[in-house]
C-alpha positions as CSV (number, residue, x, y, z in Angstrom):
1,M,-14.6,227.1,-9.8
2,A,-16.3,224.0,-10.7
3,T,-18.7,221.9,-8.3
4,Q,-16.7,219.5,-6.9
5,P,-18.8,216.3,-7.8
6,R,-20.3,213.5,-5.6
7,L,-18.7,210.2,-5.1
8,L,-19.8,206.9,-3.8
9,L,-17.2,204.1,-3.4
10,A,-19.7,201.1,-3.7
11,G,-20.1,197.5,-1.9
12,G,-15.9,197.7,-1.1
13,R,-14.2,196.2,1.7
14,V,-13.7,199.0,3.9
15,V,-10.5,198.6,6.0
16,D,-10.0,201.9,8.6
17,P,-7.9,200.9,11.6
18,A,-8.6,204.5,13.0
19,S,-11.9,203.7,13.2
20,G,-12.2,200.3,13.6
21,I,-13.9,199.0,10.8
22,D,-13.6,196.0,8.5
23,A,-16.3,195.3,7.1
24,P,-18.2,195.8,3.3
25,R,-19.5,199.9,2.9
26,D,-20.4,201.9,1.2
27,V,-18.7,205.3,1.2
28,L,-20.0,209.2,0.2
29,I,-18.1,211.6,-0.3
30,E,-19.0,215.2,-0.5
31,G,-16.6,218.4,-0.6
32,G,-13.8,216.8,-0.3
33,R,-14.8,215.3,2.8
34,I,-15.8,211.7,4.0
35,A,-19.6,212.5,4.2
36,A,-21.1,208.6,5.3
37,V,-20.2,205.3,5.6
38,A,-22.7,203.0,5.6
39,A,-23.3,198.9,5.4
40,P,-24.1,198.5,1.5
41,G,-27.4,199.9,0.1
42,A,-28.0,201.6,3.0
43,L,-27.5,205.1,1.9
44,G,-30.6,205.2,-0.3
45,E,-32.0,208.9,-1.6
46,R,-28.7,210.0,-0.1
47,A,-26.3,208.8,-2.7
48,R,-28.3,209.9,-5.9
49,G,-26.9,211.6,-8.2
50,A,-23.4,210.9,-6.9
51,Q,-20.9,209.5,-9.6
52,A,-20.4,205.6,-8.5
53,I,-17.1,203.7,-8.4
54,A,-17.7,199.8,-7.9
55,A,-16.0,198.6,-5.3
56,C,-17.2,195.1,-5.1
57,G,-13.8,192.6,-4.5
58,C,-11.8,195.7,-3.5
59,L,-10.1,197.5,-0.5
60,V,-11.2,200.7,0.2
61,L,-8.6,202.1,1.7
62,P,-7.7,205.5,3.9
63,G,-5.2,207.4,1.4
64,L,-1.8,206.0,2.3
65,I,0.8,208.3,4.1
66,D,4.4,208.1,3.5
67,M,6.2,209.9,6.5
68,H,9.8,209.1,4.4
69,A,10.5,210.2,1.0
70,H,12.9,212.2,-0.8
71,L,11.4,214.7,-3.6
72,R,14.4,215.9,-4.6
73,E,13.0,219.3,-5.4
74,P,15.0,221.8,-4.5
75,G,18.5,221.3,-6.1
76,Y,18.4,217.6,-7.6
77,E,15.5,218.0,-10.2
78,Y,17.3,215.9,-12.7
79,R,16.8,213.0,-9.9
80,E,13.3,213.7,-9.3
81,T,11.0,216.5,-8.7
82,I,7.6,217.8,-6.2
83,A,5.5,216.8,-9.3
84,T,7.3,213.6,-10.7
85,G,7.5,212.2,-7.1
86,A,3.5,213.4,-6.2
87,A,2.5,211.7,-9.4
88,A,4.8,207.8,-8.3
89,A,3.1,208.3,-5.0
90,V,-0.6,208.7,-6.1
91,A,0.3,205.9,-8.7
92,G,1.0,204.0,-5.1
93,G,-1.9,204.4,-3.6
94,F,-0.1,207.6,-1.4
95,T,-2.0,210.4,-1.1
96,A,0.5,212.2,1.6
97,V,3.9,212.3,1.7
98,A,6.3,213.9,4.1
99,C,9.6,215.2,2.4
100,M,12.9,215.3,3.9
101,A,15.7,218.2,4.0
102,N,18.1,216.9,2.2
103,T,17.5,219.3,-0.8
104,N,19.9,221.9,-2.5
105,P,19.2,224.3,-0.6
106,V,18.5,222.6,2.3
107,N,15.3,223.3,3.6
108,D,16.3,225.2,6.9
109,S,14.5,228.1,6.1
110,A,10.6,229.3,6.1
111,A,11.7,230.6,2.8
112,V,12.2,226.7,1.2
113,T,9.4,225.2,3.4
114,E,6.8,227.5,2.0
115,Y,8.5,227.4,-2.3
116,I,7.9,223.0,-1.4
117,L,4.6,223.7,-0.6
118,E,4.2,226.2,-3.5
119,R,5.0,223.1,-5.9
120,A,3.4,220.5,-4.4
121,R,0.4,222.7,-4.8
122,A,1.0,223.4,-8.7
123,A,1.2,219.8,-8.8
124,G,-2.2,219.0,-7.5
125,R,-1.4,215.1,-7.1
126,A,-0.3,213.8,-3.3
127,Q,-0.8,216.1,-0.6
128,V,3.0,216.9,0.3
129,F,4.5,217.5,4.1
130,P,7.7,219.0,4.8
131,I,10.0,218.5,7.1
132,G,12.5,220.7,8.3
133,A,16.3,220.2,8.9
134,V,17.5,220.0,12.5
135,S,20.5,221.9,11.8
136,L,21.5,224.9,9.5
137,G,22.7,223.0,6.3
138,L,22.6,219.9,7.7
139,E,26.0,220.1,8.9
140,G,25.6,219.6,12.6
141,K,26.9,222.5,14.8
142,Q,23.9,224.8,15.1
143,L,20.1,224.5,14.9
144,A,18.2,225.9,12.2
145,E,15.0,228.4,12.5
146,I,13.0,225.4,13.6
147,G,10.0,227.9,15.2
148,E,10.1,229.8,11.9
149,M,9.6,226.5,9.4
150,R,6.9,225.6,11.9
151,Q,5.1,228.4,11.5
152,A,5.5,227.8,7.4
153,G,4.5,224.2,7.4
154,I,6.6,221.8,8.6
155,V,5.7,218.3,10.0
156,A,9.0,217.0,11.8
157,I,12.6,217.9,12.2
158,S,15.5,215.6,10.3
159,D,19.2,215.9,9.2
160,D,17.9,212.6,7.4
161,G,21.0,211.2,4.8
162,R,23.5,212.3,8.2
163,P,23.1,211.3,11.5
164,V,23.2,214.1,14.3
165,T,26.7,213.3,15.7
166,D,27.1,215.7,18.2
167,A,25.1,214.8,21.4
168,A,24.8,218.0,22.6
169,L,22.7,219.6,19.5
170,M,20.9,216.1,19.2
171,R,19.8,217.2,22.8
172,R,19.0,220.7,21.7
173,A,17.0,220.1,19.0
174,L,15.0,217.5,21.1
175,E,13.8,220.0,23.7
176,Y,13.3,222.5,21.1
177,A,11.1,220.3,18.9
178,R,9.0,219.6,22.3
179,M,8.2,223.5,22.2
180,F,6.4,222.8,19.0
181,D,5.1,219.3,19.3
182,L,7.6,217.9,16.4
183,P,9.4,214.7,15.9
184,V,13.1,214.8,15.6
185,V,13.2,212.2,12.8
186,A,16.9,210.5,13.4
187,H,18.8,209.1,10.8
188,E,20.9,206.3,13.6
189,E,24.7,205.7,12.3
190,E,27.7,206.3,14.2
191,P,29.9,207.8,11.2
192,G,33.3,206.0,12.6
193,L,31.7,202.7,12.7
194,A,30.1,202.9,9.2
195,A,32.9,205.2,7.2
196,N,33.5,203.8,4.0
197,G,31.1,200.9,4.6
198,V,29.2,200.0,1.4
199,M,26.8,196.6,2.6
200,H,26.1,195.1,6.6
201,E,29.5,193.8,7.5
202,G,29.1,190.1,7.7
203,A,30.4,186.7,6.2
204,L,29.0,187.8,2.8
205,S,30.8,191.4,3.0
206,V,34.0,189.4,3.3
207,R,33.5,187.1,0.4
208,L,32.5,190.2,-2.4
209,G,35.4,191.7,-0.8
210,L,33.5,194.9,0.3
211,R,33.8,197.2,3.5
212,G,31.2,196.3,5.6
213,I,29.1,198.6,8.3
214,P,28.1,196.9,11.8
215,S,24.9,196.9,13.0
216,A,27.0,198.4,16.2
217,A,26.7,201.2,13.9
218,E,23.4,201.9,14.3
219,E,22.8,200.6,17.7
220,C,25.2,202.8,19.3
221,M,23.3,205.6,18.6
222,V,19.6,204.4,19.1
223,A,20.8,203.6,22.6
224,R,22.4,207.5,22.6
225,D,19.2,208.7,21.4
226,I,17.0,207.0,23.9
227,A,19.1,207.7,26.6
228,L,18.9,211.9,25.7
229,V,14.5,211.1,25.0
230,K,14.4,210.0,28.6
231,L,16.6,213.1,29.6
232,T,14.6,215.5,27.4
233,R,10.9,213.9,27.3
234,G,11.5,215.3,23.6
235,R,10.0,212.9,20.9
236,L,12.0,211.1,19.2
237,H,11.4,209.0,15.8
238,I,13.9,206.2,14.4
239,A,13.9,206.3,10.7
240,H,14.2,203.1,8.9
241,V,15.4,200.8,11.6
242,S,17.3,197.7,10.3
243,T,18.8,195.7,12.9
244,A,17.6,193.4,15.5
245,A,19.4,195.1,18.9
246,A,17.8,197.8,17.7
247,V,14.4,196.5,17.5
248,E,14.7,195.3,21.1
249,M,16.1,198.8,22.6
250,I,12.8,200.5,21.1
251,R,10.9,197.8,22.6
252,D,12.1,199.1,25.9
253,A,11.5,202.5,25.1
254,K,8.0,202.1,25.0
255,D,7.3,200.0,27.8
256,R,9.4,202.2,30.0
257,G,6.9,205.0,28.8
258,L,9.0,206.9,27.0
259,P,7.9,209.3,23.6
260,V,10.2,206.6,20.9
261,T,8.6,205.5,17.8
262,A,9.9,203.8,14.4
263,E,9.5,203.4,11.0
264,V,10.8,200.1,8.8
265,T,11.0,200.5,5.2
266,P,9.6,197.9,2.8
267,H,13.2,196.6,1.1
268,H,14.1,195.7,4.7
269,L,11.5,193.7,5.2
270,M,11.2,192.1,2.2
271,L,15.7,191.4,1.7
272,T,18.5,190.9,3.5
273,E,22.1,191.4,2.2
274,E,22.0,188.3,0.0
275,A,20.2,190.7,-2.6
276,V,23.5,192.4,-3.5
277,A,25.3,189.4,-3.7
278,G,25.4,190.4,-7.5
279,Y,27.1,193.7,-7.2
280,N,23.5,194.9,-7.6
281,T,23.3,199.0,-7.1
282,S,19.4,199.2,-6.8
283,A,20.0,197.6,-3.6
284,K,22.7,199.8,-2.5
285,V,21.0,201.5,0.3
286,R,21.6,203.4,3.9
287,P,21.3,201.6,6.4
288,P,22.1,198.5,4.0
289,L,20.4,195.0,4.0
290,R,21.1,192.9,7.2
291,S,20.9,189.4,7.6
292,E,17.5,187.5,8.0
293,R,17.9,187.3,11.7
294,D,17.4,191.1,11.3
295,R,14.3,190.5,9.1
296,E,12.6,188.7,11.0
297,A,13.5,191.0,13.6
298,L,11.8,193.6,12.0
299,R,8.8,192.4,10.8
300,Q,7.9,190.5,14.7
301,G,8.7,194.4,15.6
302,L,5.8,195.7,12.9
303,K,3.7,192.9,14.2
304,D,4.0,193.7,17.9
305,G,3.4,197.3,18.0
306,T,7.2,198.3,18.4
307,I,7.5,199.6,15.1
308,D,4.7,202.0,14.3
309,A,5.2,202.7,10.9
310,I,6.1,201.5,7.7
311,A,7.7,204.4,5.3
312,T,9.3,204.4,1.9
313,D,12.5,205.7,2.4
314,H,11.9,206.7,-1.2
315,A,15.2,207.7,-3.0
316,P,15.6,208.3,-6.2
317,H,18.7,208.7,-8.3
318,H,20.0,209.0,-12.2
319,P,21.3,205.9,-13.7
320,D,24.6,207.6,-13.7
321,E,24.9,207.4,-10.2
322,K,23.4,204.3,-10.0
323,E,24.7,202.0,-12.9
324,I,28.6,202.4,-11.8
325,E,30.8,200.0,-9.5
326,F,29.3,199.0,-6.4
327,E,31.2,201.2,-3.9
328,Q,31.2,204.6,-5.7
329,A,27.3,204.0,-6.4
330,R,25.0,206.2,-4.5
331,D,22.9,204.6,-1.7
332,G,18.8,204.7,-1.8
333,A,16.0,203.0,-3.9
334,I,12.8,204.0,-4.7
335,G,9.2,202.7,-3.3
336,L,6.5,204.7,-3.9
337,E,4.9,202.4,-6.6
338,T,5.7,199.4,-4.7
339,A,5.0,199.9,-0.8
340,L,1.4,198.5,-0.7
341,P,1.4,195.8,-2.7
342,L,5.1,194.5,-1.1
343,A,3.4,195.7,2.3
344,L,0.3,193.1,1.8
345,R,2.4,190.2,0.8
346,L,3.2,190.5,4.6
347,C,-0.2,189.2,5.6
348,E,0.9,185.8,3.4
349,T,4.8,185.7,4.6
350,A,4.8,187.3,8.2
351,D,1.7,186.7,9.5
352,L,0.5,190.2,9.8
353,S,-2.7,191.2,9.7
354,L,-4.2,193.7,7.0
355,M,-5.6,196.0,9.8
356,Q,-1.5,195.9,11.4
357,V,-0.8,196.5,7.4
358,V,-3.0,199.0,6.7
359,R,-2.3,200.7,10.4
360,A,1.2,201.3,9.5
361,L,0.6,202.7,6.0
362,T,-2.1,205.2,7.3
363,C,-3.0,206.0,10.6
364,A,0.4,205.8,12.3
365,P,2.0,208.2,10.5
366,A,-0.9,210.2,10.8
367,R,-0.5,210.2,14.7
368,I,3.1,210.8,14.5
369,L,3.4,213.6,12.0
370,G,0.2,215.5,13.9
371,L,-1.8,215.2,10.4
372,D,-5.7,215.0,10.3
373,R,-5.6,212.3,7.5
374,G,-5.4,208.8,7.8
375,T,-9.2,207.8,8.0
376,L,-12.4,207.0,6.7
377,A,-14.5,208.3,9.4
378,E,-17.1,210.8,8.4
379,G,-15.6,214.4,8.4
380,A,-12.1,213.4,7.4
381,V,-11.1,214.9,4.4
382,A,-11.9,212.4,1.9
383,D,-8.2,210.9,1.2
384,V,-8.9,207.1,0.2
385,C,-7.5,204.4,-2.1
386,V,-9.1,202.0,-3.9
387,V,-7.1,198.1,-4.7
388,D,-8.2,195.2,-6.0
389,P,-6.6,192.8,-3.9
390,D,-6.3,189.7,-6.2
391,R,-4.8,191.6,-9.6
392,T,-1.2,190.6,-10.3
393,W,0.8,192.6,-12.1
394,Q,5.0,193.1,-13.2
395,Y,6.3,196.1,-11.4
396,R,8.6,197.8,-14.3
397,A,10.6,200.7,-12.7
398,A,10.9,202.1,-16.2
399,E,7.1,202.1,-16.7
400,G,6.9,204.0,-13.3
401,A,5.7,207.6,-12.7
402,S,8.8,208.4,-11.0
403,K,11.8,210.3,-12.8
404,S,14.2,207.2,-11.4
405,R,14.6,203.5,-12.2
406,N,16.6,202.6,-9.1
407,S,14.7,199.7,-7.6
408,P,15.2,196.3,-6.3
409,F,11.6,195.0,-6.8
410,D,12.8,195.8,-11.0
411,G,10.6,193.1,-12.4
412,W,8.6,191.4,-9.4
413,E,5.5,189.8,-10.0
414,M,3.3,191.8,-7.8
415,K,-0.4,190.9,-5.7
416,G,-2.5,194.1,-5.4
417,R,-3.2,196.9,-7.7
418,V,-4.2,200.5,-6.9
419,L,-7.3,201.4,-9.1
420,Y,-7.9,205.0,-7.7
421,T,-6.3,207.2,-5.8
422,I,-8.7,209.8,-4.1
423,V,-7.5,212.8,-2.9
424,A,-9.5,215.6,-0.8
425,G,-12.4,214.1,-3.0
426,R,-10.7,214.4,-6.4
427,V,-9.6,211.2,-8.4
428,V,-6.1,211.9,-9.3
429,W,-5.3,208.7,-10.5
430,S,-6.7,205.3,-12.0
431,A,-5.2,202.4,-13.0
432,D,-5.4,201.1,-17.0
433,G,-8.7,198.7,-17.1
434,A,-9.8,200.4,-13.7
435,R,-13.8,200.7,-14.0
436,A,-15.5,203.2,-15.3
437,V,-17.1,205.9,-13.0
438,Q,-20.7,205.7,-13.5
439,E,-23.6,208.2,-12.4
440,L,-26.3,207.0,-9.8
């Protein structure tokens, strides 16, 4: 086996919330781990012989972690495969991706978990961390084999794509997952209220003649599950929060010391229901894009720490499932390649600090999922992304690494470009025109 090269990331602005660093630093990588972080030029002879990447003017960040993505394999490879999803991930600066269980067969057993991990190893791109199902077949009737899946390598359980409607089953899931220190990732939607809805319920849905999904469909389930957390002390993670009232309930739960965490997607942070005004199926997502008031509440929740993480909810679909009548189109949008520049935009438009944005994409999801990643501390796994924060580019979904094209941000001008993505000390992706690696 070839010796792994030593790398020096020289002179970049290291932003590592887990270590509290936001300063110019050189980062030395040896043996797939962070060997040293020091002031520019301070490593001296120790860096001799390393392959150097000149990072002056760039951000050097811990590799991003997406705690909510749909990689579709096994079963729906016509939408995405683990290989293409992992390729899209590293193109967007993500070195680790947690993938949901709504595959075919469902990831409700150790065998499927092991298959996903095997396919991810073969792809050789981003690290993939499977999330197992709460219930067998996602049917909401009987708990899946959580212990076996945990032993095989899952990092959480979720029936995402479907809510756990049976409160007794949700209680048992929280209790059982607590035994294995796993979070239960909840898709909070009351089916009776959301039934047949295709967008946010409000004046716009009436004007467009589309059936709406009321905010209460999310909020009543959030309230129920917070009550179950109080009863069980199990760890609840609320996926893709979309409403102002849900943010307030999560804030209150945290104030009461309950083990509740939450995530928000870039599309809910950047867009409102107005994005579907032209019956744009790329903006048809679940939960739906909400009002301006909801969007502002999500941004404030991220800013004050009520919402812990930014997660893409990367949901690829074939054009035949999207380029049809709005009511019939599948819900979901891809997001791995656009999440970082959209998140960086929040520093200008939502008064978030760079440290807050990077935390939500790195150490916060790592903490929730129990991953030994999300930091550039000495000794840590060398998962890194190098970003030119000033580089502008136009996102064209058709040119992306994902197998699917369903992005509401297709054609958007982006600012902030990933130049290099490094996984366990190995450069797995570099942008066209990225600076050459040179030996010192």
